[in-house]
N, CA, C and O atoms as a CHARMM CRD file, in Angstrom:
* protein
*
  240
    1    1 UNK  N     -0.37100 -15.14800 -12.28500 PROA 1      0.00000
    2    1 UNK  CA    -1.12700 -14.07600 -11.65000 PROA 1      0.00000
    3    1 UNK  C     -0.27500 -12.80800 -11.62700 PROA 1      0.00000
    4    1 UNK  O      0.92300 -12.84600 -11.34700 PROA 1      0.00000
    5    2 UNK  N     -0.91400 -11.70600 -11.92300 PROA 2      0.00000
    6    2 UNK  CA    -0.22400 -10.41700 -11.89500 PROA 2      0.00000
    7    2 UNK  C      0.12900 -10.05300 -10.46000 PROA 2      0.00000
    8    2 UNK  O     -0.45900 -10.55900  -9.50400 PROA 2      0.00000
    9    3 UNK  N      1.10300  -9.16400 -10.33900 PROA 3      0.00000
   10    3 UNK  CA     1.51800  -8.71300  -9.02200 PROA 3      0.00000
   11    3 UNK  C      1.53200  -7.19200  -9.00800 PROA 3      0.00000
   12    3 UNK  O      1.67200  -6.54700 -10.04700 PROA 3      0.00000
   13    4 UNK  N      1.38400  -6.63300  -7.81800 PROA 4      0.00000
   14    4 UNK  CA     1.37600  -5.18100  -7.64400 PROA 4      0.00000
   15    4 UNK  C      2.59300  -4.76500  -6.83100 PROA 4      0.00000
   16    4 UNK  O      2.89000  -5.35000  -5.78900 PROA 4      0.00000
   17    5 UNK  N      3.28500  -3.75500  -7.31600 PROA 5      0.00000
   18    5 UNK  CA     4.40100  -3.16700  -6.58500 PROA 5      0.00000
   19    5 UNK  C      3.87200  -1.89800  -5.92000 PROA 5      0.00000
   20    5 UNK  O      3.47000  -0.95600  -6.60200 PROA 5      0.00000
   21    6 UNK  N      3.87400  -1.87700  -4.59200 PROA 6      0.00000
   22    6 UNK  CA     3.30700  -0.76700  -3.83000 PROA 6      0.00000
   23    6 UNK  C      4.44300  -0.02600  -3.13300 PROA 6      0.00000
   24    6 UNK  O      5.22300  -0.62900  -2.39600 PROA 6      0.00000
   25    7 UNK  N      4.53300   1.26800  -3.36300 PROA 7      0.00000
   26    7 UNK  CA     5.57900   2.10900  -2.77900 PROA 7      0.00000
   27    7 UNK  C      4.93700   3.18500  -1.92300 PROA 7      0.00000
   28    7 UNK  O      4.03600   3.88800  -2.38200 PROA 7      0.00000
   29    8 UNK  N      5.39000   3.32200  -0.68100 PROA 8      0.00000
   30    8 UNK  CA     4.85900   4.37700   0.18300 PROA 8      0.00000
   31    8 UNK  C      5.54400   5.69100  -0.16300 PROA 8      0.00000
   32    8 UNK  O      6.77200   5.78100  -0.14900 PROA 8      0.00000
   33    9 UNK  N      4.74500   6.71200  -0.47600 PROA 9      0.00000
   34    9 UNK  CA     5.26700   8.01500  -0.87200 PROA 9      0.00000
   35    9 UNK  C      5.08500   9.08600   0.19200 PROA 9      0.00000
   36    9 UNK  O      5.86700  10.03400   0.26700 PROA 9      0.00000
   37   10 UNK  N      4.05700   8.93600   1.01100 PROA 10     0.00000
   38   10 UNK  CA     3.76400   9.94600   2.02000 PROA 10     0.00000
   39   10 UNK  C      3.67400   9.30700   3.39400 PROA 10     0.00000
   40   10 UNK  O      3.51700   8.09300   3.52600 PROA 10     0.00000
   41   11 UNK  N      3.77500  10.15200   4.41500 PROA 11     0.00000
   42   11 UNK  CA     3.75100   9.69200   5.79200 PROA 11     0.00000
   43   11 UNK  C      2.34100   9.35900   6.24600 PROA 11     0.00000
   44   11 UNK  O      1.35800   9.91400   5.75700 PROA 11     0.00000
   45   12 UNK  N      2.27300   8.44200   7.19100 PROA 12     0.00000
   46   12 UNK  CA     0.98900   8.07400   7.79900 PROA 12     0.00000
   47   12 UNK  C      0.61600   9.00800   8.94800 PROA 12     0.00000
   48   12 UNK  O     -0.50600   8.95700   9.45100 PROA 12     0.00000
   49   13 UNK  N      1.54600   9.85200   9.36000 PROA 13     0.00000
   50   13 UNK  CA     1.29700  10.74600  10.48900 PROA 13     0.00000
   51   13 UNK  C      0.13200  11.66800  10.15900 PROA 13     0.00000
   52   13 UNK  O      0.09100  12.27700   9.08900 PROA 13     0.00000
   53   14 UNK  N     -0.79600  11.76200  11.07000 PROA 14     0.00000
   54   14 UNK  CA    -1.96100  12.60700  10.87800 PROA 14     0.00000
   55   14 UNK  C     -3.09800  11.90300  10.16400 PROA 14     0.00000
   56   14 UNK  O     -4.18300  12.46400  10.00700 PROA 14     0.00000
   57   15 UNK  N     -2.85000  10.67300   9.73100 PROA 15     0.00000
   58   15 UNK  CA    -3.90200   9.91600   9.04300 PROA 15     0.00000
   59   15 UNK  C     -4.79900   9.21500  10.03500 PROA 15     0.00000
   60   15 UNK  O     -4.52100   9.17600  11.23300 PROA 15     0.00000
   61   16 UNK  N     -5.87500   8.66500   9.52000 PROA 16     0.00000
   62   16 UNK  CA    -6.80300   7.92900  10.36800 PROA 16     0.00000
   63   16 UNK  C     -6.18900   6.59500  10.77700 PROA 16     0.00000
   64   16 UNK  O     -5.30400   6.07100  10.10100 PROA 16     0.00000
   65   17 UNK  N     -6.66600   6.05800  11.88200 PROA 17     0.00000
   66   17 UNK  CA    -6.12400   4.81000  12.41400 PROA 17     0.00000
   67   17 UNK  C     -6.26700   3.66800  11.40200 PROA 17     0.00000
   68   17 UNK  O     -5.35300   2.85500  11.26400 PROA 17     0.00000
   69   18 UNK  N     -7.39300   3.59400  10.69700 PROA 18     0.00000
   70   18 UNK  CA    -7.55500   2.49200   9.74600 PROA 18     0.00000
   71   18 UNK  C     -6.56700   2.59700   8.58400 PROA 18     0.00000
   72   18 UNK  O     -6.16700   1.57500   8.02700 PROA 18     0.00000
   73   19 UNK  N     -6.17100   3.80900   8.21300 PROA 19     0.00000
   74   19 UNK  CA    -5.17700   3.98300   7.15600 PROA 19     0.00000
   75   19 UNK  C     -3.79600   3.55800   7.64700 PROA 19     0.00000
   76   19 UNK  O     -3.04300   2.92600   6.90700 PROA 19     0.00000
   77   20 UNK  N     -3.46300   3.89800   8.88100 PROA 20     0.00000
   78   20 UNK  CA    -2.18000   3.47000   9.44800 PROA 20     0.00000
   79   20 UNK  C     -2.12200   1.95300   9.54800 PROA 20     0.00000
   80   20 UNK  O     -1.10300   1.33700   9.23700 PROA 20     0.00000
   81   21 UNK  N     -3.23100   1.35600   9.98800 PROA 21     0.00000
   82   21 UNK  CA    -3.29300  -0.10500  10.09200 PROA 21     0.00000
   83   21 UNK  C     -3.17300  -0.76900   8.72500 PROA 21     0.00000
   84   21 UNK  O     -2.53700  -1.81500   8.59400 PROA 21     0.00000
   85   22 UNK  N     -3.77100  -0.17300   7.72500 PROA 22     0.00000
   86   22 UNK  CA    -3.71700  -0.73600   6.37600 PROA 22     0.00000
   87   22 UNK  C     -2.29200  -0.71500   5.83700 PROA 22     0.00000
   88   22 UNK  O     -1.85200  -1.68200   5.21600 PROA 22     0.00000
   89   23 UNK  N     -1.56500   0.38000   6.06700 PROA 23     0.00000
   90   23 UNK  CA    -0.17300   0.43100   5.63000 PROA 23     0.00000
   91   23 UNK  C      0.64300  -0.67000   6.29900 PROA 23     0.00000
   92   23 UNK  O      1.45800  -1.32000   5.64500 PROA 23     0.00000
   93   24 UNK  N      0.43400  -0.88200   7.58000 PROA 24     0.00000
   94   24 UNK  CA     1.15900  -1.93200   8.30600 PROA 24     0.00000
   95   24 UNK  C      0.81100  -3.31200   7.75400 PROA 24     0.00000
   96   24 UNK  O      1.68500  -4.16700   7.60500 PROA 24     0.00000
   97   25 UNK  N     -0.46900  -3.52300   7.45100 PROA 25     0.00000
   98   25 UNK  CA    -0.91000  -4.80800   6.91400 PROA 25     0.00000
   99   25 UNK  C     -0.27900  -5.07300   5.54900 PROA 25     0.00000
  100   25 UNK  O      0.05900  -6.21200   5.22700 PROA 25     0.00000
  101   26 UNK  N     -0.12500  -4.03000   4.75700 PROA 26     0.00000
  102   26 UNK  CA     0.54100  -4.17800   3.46300 PROA 26     0.00000
  103   26 UNK  C      2.03500  -4.43400   3.63100 PROA 26     0.00000
  104   26 UNK  O      2.67900  -4.93200   2.70800 PROA 26     0.00000
  105   27 UNK  N      2.59100  -4.10500   4.78300 PROA 27     0.00000
  106   27 UNK  CA     4.01900  -4.30600   5.02700 PROA 27     0.00000
  107   27 UNK  C      4.84500  -3.05300   4.84700 PROA 27     0.00000
  108   27 UNK  O      6.06800  -3.12400   4.73000 PROA 27     0.00000
  109   28 UNK  N      4.18700  -1.89900   4.82500 PROA 28     0.00000
  110   28 UNK  CA     4.88300  -0.61800   4.64900 PROA 28     0.00000
  111   28 UNK  C      5.07300   0.04600   5.99900 PROA 28     0.00000
  112   28 UNK  O      4.12600   0.16600   6.77700 PROA 28     0.00000
  113   29 UNK  N      6.29900   0.47900   6.28100 PROA 29     0.00000
  114   29 UNK  CA     6.59900   1.06700   7.57100 PROA 29     0.00000
  115   29 UNK  C      7.09500   2.50500   7.47200 PROA 29     0.00000
  116   29 UNK  O      6.87900   3.29800   8.38800 PROA 29     0.00000
  117   30 UNK  N      7.75600   2.84600   6.37100 PROA 30     0.00000
  118   30 UNK  CA     8.30700   4.20400   6.24900 PROA 30     0.00000
  119   30 UNK  C      8.27300   4.63700   4.79200 PROA 30     0.00000
  120   30 UNK  O      8.08700   3.82400   3.88600 PROA 30     0.00000
  121   31 UNK  N      8.45800   5.92800   4.58900 PROA 31     0.00000
  122   31 UNK  CA     8.45900   6.47800   3.23800 PROA 31     0.00000
  123   31 UNK  C      9.58900   5.82400   2.44000 PROA 31     0.00000
  124   31 UNK  O     10.71800   5.71300   2.91600 PROA 31     0.00000
  125   32 UNK  N      9.26900   5.40100   1.24000 PROA 32     0.00000
  126   32 UNK  CA    10.25600   4.75600   0.37800 PROA 32     0.00000
  127   32 UNK  C     10.20700   3.24100   0.41800 PROA 32     0.00000
  128   32 UNK  O     10.81900   2.58600  -0.42600 PROA 32     0.00000
  129   33 UNK  N      9.49700   2.66800   1.37700 PROA 33     0.00000
  130   33 UNK  CA     9.35900   1.21000   1.44400 PROA 33     0.00000
  131   33 UNK  C      8.59400   0.70700   0.22400 PROA 33     0.00000
  132   33 UNK  O      7.65900   1.35100  -0.25300 PROA 33     0.00000
  133   34 UNK  N      9.01500  -0.46200  -0.27100 PROA 34     0.00000
  134   34 UNK  CA     8.38100  -1.07500  -1.43100 PROA 34     0.00000
  135   34 UNK  C      8.02900  -2.51500  -1.08400 PROA 34     0.00000
  136   34 UNK  O      8.84600  -3.23300  -0.50800 PROA 34     0.00000
  137   35 UNK  N      6.82100  -2.93800  -1.43100 PROA 35     0.00000
  138   35 UNK  CA     6.41300  -4.33500  -1.26900 PROA 35     0.00000
  139   35 UNK  C      5.77000  -4.79100  -2.57700 PROA 35     0.00000
  140   35 UNK  O      5.21200  -3.99100  -3.32700 PROA 35     0.00000
  141   36 UNK  N      5.86200  -6.08400  -2.82700 PROA 36     0.00000
  142   36 UNK  CA     5.21200  -6.67200  -3.99800 PROA 36     0.00000
  143   36 UNK  C      4.18900  -7.67200  -3.48500 PROA 36     0.00000
  144   36 UNK  O      4.52300  -8.57900  -2.72300 PROA 36     0.00000
  145   37 UNK  N      2.95400  -7.50300  -3.90200 PROA 37     0.00000
  146   37 UNK  CA     1.84400  -8.34100  -3.44800 PROA 37     0.00000
  147   37 UNK  C      1.10000  -8.89800  -4.65800 PROA 37     0.00000
  148   37 UNK  O      1.11000  -8.30300  -5.73600 PROA 37     0.00000
  149   38 UNK  N      0.45200 -10.05100  -4.46600 PROA 38     0.00000
  150   38 UNK  CA    -0.39000 -10.60700  -5.52100 PROA 38     0.00000
  151   38 UNK  C     -1.55400  -9.66500  -5.79800 PROA 38     0.00000
  152   38 UNK  O     -2.07300  -9.01100  -4.89400 PROA 38     0.00000
  153   39 UNK  N     -1.95200  -9.60900  -7.06200 PROA 39     0.00000
  154   39 UNK  CA    -3.07200  -8.75200  -7.45600 PROA 39     0.00000
  155   39 UNK  C     -4.36900  -9.47800  -7.13100 PROA 39     0.00000
  156   39 UNK  O     -4.89700 -10.23200  -7.94900 PROA 39     0.00000
  157   40 UNK  N     -4.87000  -9.24200  -5.93300 PROA 40     0.00000
  158   40 UNK  CA    -6.09500  -9.87100  -5.44600 PROA 40     0.00000
  159   40 UNK  C     -7.06900  -8.77900  -5.03200 PROA 40     0.00000
  160   40 UNK  O     -6.64900  -7.65800  -4.74300 PROA 40     0.00000
  161   41 UNK  N     -8.35100  -9.08100  -4.99900 PROA 41     0.00000
  162   41 UNK  CA    -9.34400  -8.06600  -4.60700 PROA 41     0.00000
  163   41 UNK  C     -9.07700  -7.49000  -3.21300 PROA 41     0.00000
  164   41 UNK  O     -9.30800  -6.30300  -2.98200 PROA 41     0.00000
  165   42 UNK  N     -8.59500  -8.31900  -2.28700 PROA 42     0.00000
  166   42 UNK  CA    -8.32000  -7.83500  -0.93100 PROA 42     0.00000
  167   42 UNK  C     -7.20800  -6.79300  -0.93900 PROA 42     0.00000
  168   42 UNK  O     -7.29900  -5.77100  -0.25900 PROA 42     0.00000
  169   43 UNK  N     -6.16300  -7.05700  -1.70800 PROA 43     0.00000
  170   43 UNK  CA    -5.02900  -6.12600  -1.78700 PROA 43     0.00000
  171   43 UNK  C     -5.45700  -4.85300  -2.50600 PROA 43     0.00000
  172   43 UNK  O     -5.07100  -3.75600  -2.10400 PROA 43     0.00000
  173   44 UNK  N     -6.25100  -4.99000  -3.56300 PROA 44     0.00000
  174   44 UNK  CA    -6.74700  -3.80500  -4.27800 PROA 44     0.00000
  175   44 UNK  C     -7.56300  -2.91200  -3.34300 PROA 44     0.00000
  176   44 UNK  O     -7.47000  -1.68700  -3.42400 PROA 44     0.00000
  177   45 UNK  N     -8.35100  -3.50400  -2.46800 PROA 45     0.00000
  178   45 UNK  CA    -9.13400  -2.73600  -1.51200 PROA 45     0.00000
  179   45 UNK  C     -8.25300  -1.99600  -0.52200 PROA 45     0.00000
  180   45 UNK  O     -8.51400  -0.83900  -0.19200 PROA 45     0.00000
  181   46 UNK  N     -7.19400  -2.67200  -0.04200 PROA 46     0.00000
  182   46 UNK  CA    -6.27400  -2.00500   0.88700 PROA 46     0.00000
  183   46 UNK  C     -5.56100  -0.85100   0.20100 PROA 46     0.00000
  184   46 UNK  O     -5.38500   0.21300   0.79400 PROA 46     0.00000
  185   47 UNK  N     -5.15000  -1.05600  -1.05200 PROA 47     0.00000
  186   47 UNK  CA    -4.46900   0.00500  -1.79400 PROA 47     0.00000
  187   47 UNK  C     -5.41700   1.17800  -2.00600 PROA 47     0.00000
  188   47 UNK  O     -4.99700   2.33200  -1.92300 PROA 47     0.00000
  189   48 UNK  N     -6.67600   0.90300  -2.27600 PROA 48     0.00000
  190   48 UNK  CA    -7.66200   1.97400  -2.46700 PROA 48     0.00000
  191   48 UNK  C     -7.82400   2.80000  -1.19800 PROA 48     0.00000
  192   48 UNK  O     -8.03300   4.01200  -1.26700 PROA 48     0.00000
  193   49 UNK  N     -7.72800   2.15100  -0.03700 PROA 49     0.00000
  194   49 UNK  CA    -7.87800   2.85300   1.23400 PROA 49     0.00000
  195   49 UNK  C     -6.76600   3.87400   1.45000 PROA 49     0.00000
  196   49 UNK  O     -7.00000   4.93900   2.02200 PROA 49     0.00000
  197   50 UNK  N     -5.55700   3.55100   0.99400 PROA 50     0.00000
  198   50 UNK  CA    -4.40700   4.43700   1.21100 PROA 50     0.00000
  199   50 UNK  C     -3.85100   4.96800  -0.11200 PROA 50     0.00000
  200   50 UNK  O     -2.65600   5.24300  -0.21900 PROA 50     0.00000
  201   51 UNK  N     -4.70700   5.10800  -1.10300 PROA 51     0.00000
  202   51 UNK  CA    -4.27400   5.51100  -2.44900 PROA 51     0.00000
  203   51 UNK  C     -3.53700   6.85600  -2.45000 PROA 51     0.00000
  204   51 UNK  O     -2.66400   7.08000  -3.28800 PROA 51     0.00000
  205   52 UNK  N     -3.88000   7.74200  -1.52600 PROA 52     0.00000
  206   52 UNK  CA    -3.24800   9.06600  -1.47200 PROA 52     0.00000
  207   52 UNK  C     -1.86500   9.01800  -0.82200 PROA 52     0.00000
  208   52 UNK  O     -1.15600  10.02400  -0.81600 PROA 52     0.00000
  209   53 UNK  N     -1.47100   7.86800  -0.27500 PROA 53     0.00000
  210   53 UNK  CA    -0.17900   7.72900   0.39500 PROA 53     0.00000
  211   53 UNK  C      0.79400   6.84500  -0.37300 PROA 53     0.00000
  212   53 UNK  O      1.98400   6.82500  -0.06000 PROA 53     0.00000
  213   54 UNK  N      0.30500   6.11200  -1.37400 PROA 54     0.00000
  214   54 UNK  CA     1.14200   5.12600  -2.05100 PROA 54     0.00000
  215   54 UNK  C      1.08100   5.29300  -3.57800 PROA 54     0.00000
  216   54 UNK  O      0.18800   5.94500  -4.11900 PROA 54     0.00000
  217   55 UNK  N      2.06000   4.68200  -4.24400 PROA 55     0.00000
  218   55 UNK  CA     2.05800   4.56200  -5.69900 PROA 55     0.00000
  219   55 UNK  C      2.01500   3.07600  -6.02200 PROA 55     0.00000
  220   55 UNK  O      2.64100   2.26900  -5.33500 PROA 55     0.00000
  221   56 UNK  N      1.27700   2.71600  -7.06700 PROA 56     0.00000
  222   56 UNK  CA     1.08300   1.30700  -7.40300 PROA 56     0.00000
  223   56 UNK  C      1.46800   1.07500  -8.85700 PROA 56     0.00000
  224   56 UNK  O      1.09000   1.84300  -9.74200 PROA 56     0.00000
  225   57 UNK  N      2.22900   0.00300  -9.09400 PROA 57     0.00000
  226   57 UNK  CA     2.59500  -0.41000 -10.45200 PROA 57     0.00000
  227   57 UNK  C      2.28900  -1.88600 -10.59300 PROA 57     0.00000
  228   57 UNK  O      2.41600  -2.64500  -9.63200 PROA 57     0.00000
  229   58 UNK  N      1.88800  -2.29500 -11.77800 PROA 58     0.00000
  230   58 UNK  CA     1.72100  -3.71400 -12.04600 PROA 58     0.00000
  231   58 UNK  C      3.04000  -4.26100 -12.55400 PROA 58     0.00000
  232   58 UNK  O      3.67100  -3.66100 -13.42500 PROA 58     0.00000
  233   59 UNK  N      3.46400  -5.40300 -12.01400 PROA 59     0.00000
  234   59 UNK  CA     4.67600  -6.07000 -12.47200 PROA 59     0.00000
  235   59 UNK  C      4.33000  -7.49800 -12.83200 PROA 59     0.00000
  236   59 UNK  O      3.36000  -8.06100 -12.32400 PROA 59     0.00000
  237   60 UNK  N      5.12200  -8.07600 -13.70700 PROA 60     0.00000
  238   60 UNK  CA     4.85500  -9.45800 -14.13300 PROA 60     0.00000
  239   60 UNK  C      5.63000 -10.45400 -13.32000 PROA 60     0.00000
  240   60 UNK  O      5.51900 -11.65800 -13.55000 PROA 60     0.00000
C-alpha cells in the first residue's frame, strides 16, 4: 500500500476549529512537522480539508 508524507507548512492560528482538529488528528502540531500515513480515503479527506496548510508527497 502506498503511503503519504504530510508536512505542515503553515500555522493553524486563525483557522477554523475543524481544520485545527484535523491537523491534530493527522499528528501535526507545529510548522515543519512531518508524518507518514497510509494512503486511505479517510486520510485523503483529512488532507483535502487542510490542503492549504500542508504539503503532501507519495512515498513507497
